[in-house]
Backbone as CSV, one residue per row, in Angstrom:
resi,resn,N_x,N_y,N_z,CA_x,CA_y,CA_z,C_x,C_y,C_z
1,UNK,0.847,-1.176,0.000,0.000,0.000,0.000,0.887,1.231,0.000
2,UNK,0.560,2.184,-0.845,1.338,3.408,-0.960,1.036,4.392,0.145
3,UNK,1.822,5.456,0.179,1.612,6.516,1.152,0.508,7.454,0.706
4,UNK,0.274,8.470,1.536,-0.803,9.422,1.267,-0.611,10.123,-0.079
5,UNK,0.622,10.264,-0.500,0.928,10.944,-1.757,0.619,10.077,-2.978
6,UNK,0.540,8.751,-2.792,0.346,7.837,-3.911,-1.141,7.707,-4.205
7,UNK,-1.620,8.555,-5.099,-3.052,8.618,-5.370,-3.384,8.088,-6.760
8,UNK,-2.456,7.386,-7.372,-2.685,6.860,-8.704,-3.932,5.995,-8.766
9,UNK,-4.797,6.280,-9.721,-6.016,5.526,-9.892,-7.157,5.945,-8.984
10,UNK,-6.886,6.827,-8.026,-7.947,7.280,-7.123,-8.845,8.272,-7.837
11,UNK,-10.152,8.162,-7.613,-11.034,9.163,-8.217,-10.821,10.505,-7.521
12,UNK,-10.407,11.467,-8.257,-10.135,12.770,-7.662,-10.790,13.898,-8.423
13,UNK,-11.500,13.575,-9.456,-12.131,14.619,-10.241,-11.174,15.168,-11.280
14,UNK,-11.639,16.161,-12.011,-10.808,16.736,-13.072,-9.602,17.482,-12.499
15,UNK,-8.545,17.487,-13.260,-7.327,18.189,-12.872,-7.409,19.623,-13.357
16,UNK,-7.156,20.560,-12.449,-7.119,21.975,-12.817,-5.768,22.256,-13.471
17,UNK,-5.786,22.495,-14.751,-4.541,22.735,-15.479,-4.259,24.227,-15.653
18,UNK,-5.051,25.045,-14.978,-4.848,26.479,-15.054,-3.584,26.915,-14.339
19,UNK,-3.070,28.013,-14.760,-1.872,28.573,-14.142,-2.281,29.588,-13.078
20,UNK,-1.423,29.778,-12.120,-1.656,30.831,-11.139,-0.393,31.670,-11.039
21,UNK,-0.560,32.875,-10.608,0.577,33.766,-10.416,1.386,33.258,-9.230
22,UNK,2.669,33.061,-9.418,3.532,32.597,-8.336,3.682,33.726,-7.322
23,UNK,3.428,33.392,-6.070,3.513,34.388,-5.003,4.942,34.471,-4.470
24,UNK,5.270,35.597,-3.851,6.624,35.803,-3.327,7.036,34.703,-2.351
25,UNK,6.118,34.278,-1.471,6.484,33.266,-0.480,6.786,31.933,-1.151
26,UNK,6.170,31.665,-2.310,6.457,30.441,-3.038,7.858,30.504,-3.648
27,UNK,8.216,31.661,-4.162,9.569,31.838,-4.685,10.593,31.681,-3.562
28,UNK,10.268,32.238,-2.398,11.156,32.138,-1.247,11.314,30.682,-0.811
29,UNK,10.229,29.925,-0.802,10.297,28.502,-0.442,11.226,27.764,-1.393
30,UNK,11.134,28.070,-2.680,11.997,27.448,-3.676,13.451,27.846,-3.447
31,UNK,13.687,29.118,-3.167,15.054,29.607,-2.941,15.671,28.978,-1.689
32,UNK,14.895,28.863,-0.631,15.395,28.248,0.602,15.734,26.788,0.351
33,UNK,14.875,26.098,-0.369,15.128,24.699,-0.703,16.441,24.561,-1.479
34,UNK,16.650,25.423,-2.450,17.882,25.382,-3.250,19.102,25.712,-2.392
35,UNK,18.974,26.692,-1.516,20.094,27.077,-0.652,20.467,25.952,0.307
36,UNK,19.458,25.311,0.896,19.739,24.198,1.814,20.418,23.047,1.080
37,UNK,19.983,22.785,-0.147,20.638,21.760,-0.948,22.066,22.140,-1.276
38,UNK,22.264,23.402,-1.641,23.597,23.887,-1.974,24.561,23.828,-0.805
39,UNK,24.036,23.983,0.396,24.861,23.927,1.612,25.019,22.501,2.135
40,UNK,24.389,21.543,1.455,24.496,20.156,1.883,23.631,19.807,3.080
41,UNK,22.631,20.641,3.373,21.768,20.396,4.529,20.572,19.517,4.201
42,UNK,20.282,19.335,2.925,19.217,18.418,2.529,19.439,17.988,1.092
43,UNK,18.941,16.815,0.784,18.979,16.323,-0.586,17.543,16.289,-1.118
44,UNK,17.426,16.142,-2.412,16.102,16.032,-3.020,15.352,14.834,-2.448
45,UNK,16.044,13.732,-2.274,15.393,12.533,-1.738,14.930,12.737,-0.294
46,UNK,15.732,13.415,0.518,15.325,13.696,1.896,14.096,14.595,1.915
47,UNK,14.099,15.600,1.061,12.974,16.531,1.005,11.710,15.804,0.539
48,UNK,11.856,14.964,-0.459,10.712,14.188,-0.951,10.166,13.287,0.152
49,UNK,11.042,12.594,0.876,10.606,11.730,1.960,9.857,12.525,3.024
50,UNK,10.353,13.715,3.358,9.683,14.558,4.351,8.310,15.008,3.854
51,UNK,8.220,15.374,2.590,6.926,15.771,2.009,5.947,14.607,2.091
52,UNK,6.393,13.434,1.671,5.508,12.276,1.612,5.100,11.774,2.995
53,UNK,5.808,12.177,4.042,5.478,11.723,5.391,4.605,12.719,6.158
54,UNK,4.237,13.827,5.522,3.412,14.824,6.197,2.006,14.290,6.438
55,UNK,1.567,14.340,7.680,0.219,13.881,8.007,-0.846,14.726,7.306
56,UNK,-0.576,15.996,7.146,-1.541,16.916,6.542,-1.344,17.070,5.039
57,UNK,-0.659,16.117,4.408,-0.314,16.171,2.990,-1.469,16.639,2.107
58,UNK,-2.630,16.014,2.253,-3.762,16.311,1.364,-4.363,17.690,1.601
59,UNK,-4.100,18.283,2.753,-4.674,19.586,3.086,-3.792,20.755,2.654
60,UNK,-2.598,20.467,2.172,-1.632,21.512,1.851,-1.462,21.677,0.349
61,UNK,-1.155,22.905,-0.044,-0.818,23.165,-1.440,0.617,22.691,-1.692
62,UNK,1.018,22.729,-2.934,2.353,22.268,-3.340,3.456,22.922,-2.511
63,UNK,3.487,24.241,-2.491,4.562,24.920,-1.766,4.341,24.904,-0.262
64,UNK,3.132,24.774,0.206,2.910,24.582,1.644,3.550,23.265,2.076
65,UNK,3.485,22.253,1.229,4.157,20.989,1.521,5.664,21.190,1.589
66,UNK,6.194,21.966,0.675,7.629,22.233,0.675,8.054,22.890,1.980
67,UNK,7.296,23.908,2.413,7.642,24.632,3.634,7.566,23.704,4.848
68,UNK,6.485,22.936,4.955,6.321,22.025,6.085,7.423,20.965,6.096
69,UNK,7.763,20.444,4.935,8.814,19.427,4.847,10.177,20.012,5.188
70,UNK,10.438,21.230,4.759,11.711,21.878,5.068,11.844,22.077,6.575
71,UNK,10.774,22.552,7.209,10.802,22.707,8.663,11.059,21.352,9.327
72,UNK,10.371,20.331,8.882,10.524,18.990,9.451,11.977,18.519,9.354
73,UNK,12.589,18.712,8.190,13.980,18.295,8.011,14.936,19.086,8.888
74,UNK,14.741,20.388,8.978,15.630,21.209,9.798,15.560,20.805,11.272
75,UNK,14.368,20.455,11.718,14.206,20.002,13.103,14.824,18.614,13.268
76,UNK,14.542,17.693,12.348,15.098,16.340,12.422,16.620,16.356,12.481
77,UNK,17.229,17.249,11.713,18.681,17.298,11.627,19.313,18.135,12.742
78,UNK,18.474,18.758,13.589,18.996,19.550,14.696,19.550,20.902,14.290
79,UNK,19.210,21.362,13.089,19.670,22.667,12.623,18.926,23.773,13.376
80,UNK,17.631,23.608,13.518,16.778,24.535,14.257,15.765,23.726,15.060
81,UNK,15.208,24.345,16.092,14.114,23.715,16.821,12.800,24.283,16.297
82,UNK,11.712,23.593,16.584,10.391,24.111,16.198,10.145,25.460,16.849
83,UNK,10.572,25.609,18.102,10.397,26.890,18.799,11.166,28.011,18.111
84,UNK,12.383,27.731,17.689,13.172,28.749,16.988,12.498,29.157,15.684
85,UNK,11.974,28.194,14.961,11.283,28.493,13.708,10.027,29.314,13.989
86,UNK,9.253,28.911,14.998,8.028,29.642,15.357,8.335,31.068,15.801
87,UNK,9.407,31.250,16.578,9.800,32.591,17.036,10.180,33.473,15.858
88,UNK,10.931,32.920,14.922,11.350,33.704,13.748,10.138,34.051,12.875
89,UNK,9.227,33.114,12.702,8.016,33.377,11.919,7.181,34.471,12.584
90,UNK,7.076,34.444,13.914,6.323,35.471,14.639,6.991,36.833,14.480
91,UNK,8.304,36.853,14.505,9.038,38.103,14.317,8.788,38.682,12.925
92,UNK,8.802,37.823,11.919,8.541,38.274,10.553,7.117,38.813,10.432
93,UNK,6.155,38.094,11.026,4.762,38.564,10.974,4.606,39.922,11.653
94,UNK,5.283,40.116,12.779,5.218,41.413,13.475,5.805,42.517,12.606
95,UNK,6.895,42.210,11.942,7.576,43.214,11.118,6.794,43.529,9.843
96,UNK,6.326,42.504,9.156,5.680,42.677,7.865,4.154,42.676,7.933
97,UNK,3.616,42.255,9.071,2.163,42.217,9.209,1.609,40.895,8.712
98,UNK,0.478,40.519,9.257,-0.202,39.288,8.837,-0.708,39.434,7.414
99,UNK,-0.579,38.374,6.617,-1.132,38.447,5.246,-2.645,38.423,5.259
């Protein structure tokens, strides 16, 4: 049996093939992912495994999965704690305001 990400053959309705404007936070998620890879802090396979292990996989958008998986990997590897990530996110929200 496959993981939550393995939805091949599942009835899911029509696929939305429309494009959307890429948001700044999505670009940032991509840049952070590339930087972490460049620094040797994560590999594509590690990131994929983290994405596929997210309990909330089906509730998240593509880049929301990337962000959640990146946080998961950073915590797993001891680079940052969840509290440190939450504190930094709160600081950014205070500075830039809630979206």
